[in-house]
C-alpha positions in Angstrom: 0.0 0.0 0.0 1.4 3.3 -1.0 2.0 6.0 1.6 2.3 9.6 0.6 3.2 10.1 -3.0 1.8 13.7 -3.4 3.8 16.5 -4.8 5.5 18.3 -1.9 4.2 21.9 -1.9 6.3 23.1 1.0 9.8 24.4 1.1 11.6 25.9 4.1 13.0 29.4 4.3 14.5 30.1 7.7 12.2 27.4 9.2 9.0 28.8 7.7 7.0 26.7 5.2 6.7 28.2 1.7 3.7 27.3 -0.6 4.1 26.1 -4.2 2.6 28.3 -6.9 -0.4 26.0 -7.2 -1.3 26.3 -3.5 -0.8 30.1 -3.6 -3.2 30.3 -6.5 -5.7 28.1 -4.6 -5.5 30.3 -1.5 -6.0 33.4 -3.5 -9.1 32.0 -5.2 -10.5 30.5 -2.0 -10.2 33.7 0.1 -10.0 33.6 3.9 -9.0 30.2 5.2 -11.6 28.3 7.3 -10.7 26.8 10.7 -9.5 27.7 14.2 -6.2 28.0 15.8 -6.8 26.1 19.1 -6.1 22.6 17.9 -2.7 22.2 19.6 -4.1 22.6 23.1 -3.1 19.7 25.3 -0.4 17.1 25.3 0.0 14.3 22.8 -0.7 11.0 24.7 1.8 8.1 24.4 0.8 5.3 22.1 -0.9 5.1 18.7 -2.9 8.2 18.0 -5.6 8.3 15.3 -6.6 11.7 13.9 -10.3 11.7 12.8 -11.7 14.8 11.1 -15.4 15.5 10.5 -16.9 18.5 8.6 -19.9 18.7 11.0 -21.5 17.3 14.2 -23.3 14.5 12.5 -20.2 13.1 10.9 -18.3 13.5 14.2 -21.0 11.4 15.9 -20.8 8.8 13.2 -17.1 8.2 14.1 -18.2 6.5 17.4 -18.5 2.9 16.1 -15.4 3.3 14.0 -13.4 4.4 17.1 -14.6 1.3 18.9 -13.5 -0.9 16.0 -10.1 0.8 15.8 -9.5 0.2 19.5 -10.7 -3.4 19.3 -8.5 -4.1 16.3 -5.4 -2.7 18.1 -5.0 0.0 15.5 -5.3 3.0 17.9 -4.9 3.7 21.6 -6.0 7.3 21.5 -8.1 9.6 19.3 -7.8 13.2 18.2 -11.2 14.3 16.9 -11.4 17.5 15.0 -14.6 19.1 13.6 -15.0 22.0 11.2 -18.3 22.9 12.9 -17.3 25.0 16.0 -18.4 24.0 19.5 -19.1 20.3 18.9 -18.6 18.5 22.2 -15.5 16.3 22.4 -13.8 17.8 19.4 -11.2 20.4 18.6 -11.4 22.8 15.7 -8.9 21.9 12.9 -6.2 24.5 12.2 -6.9 27.1 9.6 -5.7 26.0 6.1 -2.5 27.9 6.4 1.1 26.5 6.2 2.4 27.5 9.6 -0.7 26.4 11.4 -1.0 23.1 9.6 2.7 22.3 10.3 2.4 23.3 14.0 -0.7 21.1 14.3 0.9 18.0 12.8 4.2 18.5 14.6 2.5 18.8 17.9 0.1 15.8 17.6 2.2 13.5 15.4 -0.8 11.3 14.5 -0.1 7.8 13.2 -2.9 8.0 10.5 -5.8 10.3 9.6 -9.3 9.3 8.7 -11.2 12.2 6.9 -15.0 12.0 6.8 -17.3 13.0 4.0 -15.4 15.9 2.2 -14.7 19.5 2.9 -11.1 18.9 2.0 -8.4 21.3 3.1 -5.5 21.2 0.6 -2.9 22.9 2.7 -3.5 20.7 5.7 -3.6 17.5 3.6 -0.6 18.4 1.6 1.3 18.9 4.9 0.1 15.5 6.0 1.4 14.0 2.7 4.7 15.7 3.1 5.1 13.8 6.4 4.0 10.5 4.8 1.0 10.5 7.1 -1.5 7.8 5.8 -4.9 9.5 5.0 -8.1 7.6 4.3 -11.3 9.4 3.2 -14.5 7.6 4.2 -18.1 8.4 3.6 -17.1 10.8 0.8 -20.0 12.9 -0.5 -18.7 16.2 -1.8 -15.0 17.3 -2.1 -16.1 20.8 -1.2 -13.0 22.2 -2.9 -14.6 25.3 -4.3 -11.9 27.2 -6.1 -9.7 24.1 -6.2 -11.7 22.8 -9.2 -9.9 25.1 -11.5 -6.5 24.1 -10.2 -6.6 20.4 -11.5 -2.9 19.6 -11.1 -3.0 20.7 -7.5 -6.0 18.5 -6.8 -4.5 15.5 -8.4 -1.5 15.9 -6.1 -3.8 16.3 -3.1 -5.6 13.0 -3.8 -2.3 11.2 -4.6 -1.5 11.6 -0.9 -4.6 9.4 0.1 -4.3 5.7 0.2 -8.1 5.1 -0.1 -11.0 7.4 -1.2 -14.2 5.6 0.0 -17.4 7.4 -1.2 -21.1 6.9 -0.5 -22.5 6.3 -4.0 -21.9 6.8 -7.8 -22.9 10.4 -7.7 -20.2 11.1 -5.1 -17.8 9.1 -7.1 -18.3 11.3 -10.2 -17.9 14.4 -8.1 -14.5 13.3 -6.7 -13.4 12.1 -10.2 -14.2 15.5 -11.6 -11.7 17.2 -9.3 -8.9 14.7 -9.8 -9.4 11.7 -7.6 -7.5 8.7 -9.1 -10.0 6.0 -10.2 -7.6 3.2 -8.8 -8.0 4.5 -5.3 -11.6 5.4 -5.4 -14.3 3.0 -4.2 -18.0 3.1 -3.6 -18.4 1.8 0.0 -21.5 3.4 1.3 -21.9 5.7 4.3 -20.1 5.7 7.5 -21.7 3.5 10.2 -23.7 5.6 12.6 -23.7 5.2 16.4 -26.5 2.8 17.5 -29.8 4.4 18.2 -31.2 1.3 19.9 -32.5 2.4 23.3 -32.5 0.4 26.5 -35.8 -1.3 27.3 -36.7 -2.7 30.7 -37.8 -6.1 29.6 -39.8 -6.9 32.7 -41.9 -3.8 32.2 -42.3 -4.4 28.5 -43.5 -7.9 29.0 -45.9 -6.8 31.7 -47.4 -4.0 29.6 -47.5 -6.3 26.5 -49.6 -8.7 28.5 -52.0 -5.9 29.6 -52.3 -4.5 26.1 -52.7 -7.8 24.4 -53.7 -7.3 20.8 -54.7 -3.7 21.1 -53.2 -1.4 18.4 -50.9 1.2 19.9 -49.4 4.4 18.4 -46.9 6.8 20.1 -46.6 10.6 19.9 -43.3 11.5 21.4 -41.8 14.9 22.2 -45.1 16.7 21.4 -44.9 20.5 21.9 -47.9 22.3 23.3 -48.8 23.7 19.9 -49.2 20.2 18.5 -51.1 18.6 21.3 -54.5 19.5 19.9 -53.8 18.1 16.5 -52.4 14.9 17.9 -55.4 14.4 20.2 -57.9 15.2 17.4 -56.0 12.7 15.1 -56.5 10.1 17.8 -60.2 10.8 18.0 -60.5 10.5 14.3 -58.6 7.2 14.2 -60.7 5.8 17.0 -63.7 5.8 14.6 -62.1 3.0 12.6 -60.3 1.3 15.5 -62.2 1.7 18.8 -59.5 -0.1 20.8 -56.7 2.1 19.6 -54.4 3.4 22.4 -52.3 6.6 22.1 -49.2 6.8 24.3 -48.6 10.6 24.5 -45.2 11.9 25.7 -45.3 15.7 25.8 -42.2 17.7 25.1 -42.5 19.2 28.6 -43.6 17.2 31.7 -45.0 20.5 33.0 -47.9 20.0 30.5 -49.0 16.8 32.1 -51.3 18.2 34.8 -53.1 20.3 32.2 -53.5 17.3 29.9 -54.8 15.1 32.7 -57.6 17.7 33.1 -58.3 18.4 29.4 -58.1 14.9 27.9 -61.2 13.6 29.8 -62.8 17.0 30.3 -62.4 18.7 26.9 -62.0 15.7 24.7 -63.9 13.0 26.6 -61.0 10.5 26.5 -60.3 8.0 29.2 -56.7 8.8 30.4 -54.0 7.0 32.4 -50.8 8.3 33.7 -47.6 6.3 34.0 -46.1 8.2 36.9 -49.2 7.6 38.9 -48.7 3.8 38.6 -51.8 3.5 36.5 -51.8 0.7 33.9 -53.5 1.2 30.6 -56.6 -1.0 31.0 -59.1 -1.8 28.3 -60.9 1.5 28.9 -57.8 3.7 28.6 -57.7 5.6 25.4 -54.7 7.9 26.1 -51.8 6.9 28.2 -49.6 9.9 29.4 -45.9 9.3 30.0 -42.8 11.4 30.7 -39.7 11.3 28.5 -37.7 9.0 30.7 -38.5 5.6 29.1 -38.6 6.2 25.4 -37.2 2.8 24.5 -40.2 1.1 26.2 -42.8 3.1 24.3 -41.1 2.6 21.0 -41.2 -1.1 21.5 -44.9 -1.1 22.4 -46.0 1.1 19.5 -46.3 0.0 15.8 -46.2 3.6 14.6 -44.6 6.8 16.0 -45.4 10.5 15.5 -42.3 12.7 15.6 -43.5 15.5 17.8 -42.3 19.0 16.8 -42.1 18.2 13.1 -45.3 19.9 12.1 -45.6 23.0 14.3 -42.4 22.9 16.3 -38.8 23.4 15.4 -38.3 19.8 14.4 -38.4 16.4 16.1 -37.3 16.2 19.7 -35.8 12.7 19.3 -33.6 11.1 16.6 -35.8 9.5 13.9 -33.5 6.4 13.9 -34.7 5.5 17.4 -38.0 4.4 15.9 -36.3 2.5 13.2 -34.1 0.6 15.7 -37.2 -0.4 17.6 -39.0 -1.6 14.5 -41.7 1.2 14.6 -43.0 3.0 11.5 -42.2 6.7 11.6 -44.7 9.5 10.8 -43.4 13.1 10.7 -44.2 16.6 9.4 -42.2 18.8 7.0 -40.0 20.5 9.7 -36.9 18.3 10.0 -34.9 20.6 12.3 -31.6 19.1 13.5 -32.4 15.8 11.8 -32.5 17.0 8.3 -30.1 14.5 6.9 -31.5 11.5 8.7 -35.1 12.3 7.6 -34.1 13.0 4.0 -32.4 9.6 3.9 -35.5 7.9 5.4 -37.8 9.7 2.9 -35.6 8.8 -0.1 -35.7 5.1 1.0 -39.4 5.0 1.7 -38.6 4.6 5.4 -41.0 7.2 6.8 -44.3 8.8 6.0 -44.6 12.6 5.6 -47.7 14.4 6.9 -47.9 17.9 5.7 -51.2 19.0 7.3 -52.4 18.3 10.9 -55.9 17.5 9.8 -54.5 14.5 7.8 -52.7 12.9 10.7 -55.8 10.9 11.9 -56.4 9.4 8.4 -52.7 8.5 8.2 -52.7 6.8 11.6 -55.8 4.8 10.6 -54.2 3.9 7.3 -51.0 2.8 9.0 -52.9 0.3 11.3 -52.6 -2.1 8.4 -49.7 -4.4 9.4 -48.2 -4.6 5.9 -47.9 -0.8 5.6 -46.2 -0.5 8.9 -43.9 -3.4 8.0 -42.8 -1.8 4.7 -41.9 1.5 6.4 -40.1 -0.1 9.4 -38.1 -2.5 7.2 -37.0 0.3 4.9 -36.1 2.5 7.9 -34.1 -0.3 9.5 -32.0 -0.7 6.3 -31.2 3.0 6.3 -30.4 3.3 10.0 -28.2 0.2 10.0 -26.2 0.8 6.9 -22.5 1.7 7.1 -20.8 -1.5 8.1 -19.2 -2.0 4.8 -17.5 1.4 4.9 -16.2 0.7 8.4 -14.9 -2.7 7.4 -13.0 -1.2 4.4 -11.3 1.4 6.6 -10.2 -1.3 9.0 -8.9 -3.5 6.2 -7.0 -0.6 4.7 -5.3 0.3 7.9 -4.3 -3.4 8.5 -2.8 -3.4 5.0 -0.9 -0.2 5.8 0.7 -1.7 8.8 2.3 -4.5 6.8 5.0 -4.9 5.8 6.2 -1.4 6.9 3.0 0.6 7.1 1.9 2.3 10.3 4.1 2.7 13.4 3.3 0.2 16.1 
């Protein structure tokens, strides 16, 4: 496996790095360099250090299962996680794409290898890595994000020559990377990075007890429901009850402070028999709405065949990650406001793994329609496939790093 191999853009004049003409042109066209200057805080730990770089918080989170694999496989003892999105917990900002800062960063941390996620490539920093023969693997590549670099093709070819593997998500991404100079021999479609598991803990004794109580009753869950969506969810339940009189709604409001009001209004204003989990009330045959707080979400996901993502119609977006429903085997219903989960919901939509409800008055009809087991099964199976993909890309990174260690490869 080749290490390095890129054109060396740095010279040294009295200890200061000097850029090649190509990189100077790139910097001129790009304008101000992105990135922070705080990435050299702290001491480098002893042992094998893996540098993982993500362009945003979602990609940084997706590194979690990869880090576990790297440790289990004996490929890394410690991790340096940088993220281009400022303020992401557990990460440092990468250095600005400037020669002195890139050199100081690499000289301080001396990583054994680098795994770069998705795109957002920084030529100065990556050229500095290549000049030190630092192995770099790109995984989950989507968009090179090189901007002005597209009109400096020779520079870009040199940049990619310093990467041992360029693992991209799909053929569209492959074409984007090829257009800016990625060598076909090192480019491979390997899918997305594996995301951290969204499977929630479930108290099995409680689940079994409630399952026995509920028996064959159909159950749907509305989780993280803000006050402005409460009425539409309750009216949707009333509408769905016309076609399924034994239907139970488990309602988890966004704020537990709303529960006393709901305990009054559900029976008084809407005429619905109501139980409350925190009062040790079980949902008997007469219970039509079961109120719960947001401390046992895994339990409710497992009991419900379909889940409404509260906040996605009148709020600022879902309160909980949409993959939680997928991990529990529940079908996901949601509105058009994706909030912080834009990428996840777009992926579910594209794969037919969720159902979009654009108007509150339609929710009751959708809930009734989704009581058909085959419709729920199709959505939940598609959602499971989306939420669990990524193992192949992780495996390819591990295989590539093992190959780099032999015969001379990585430092051990």
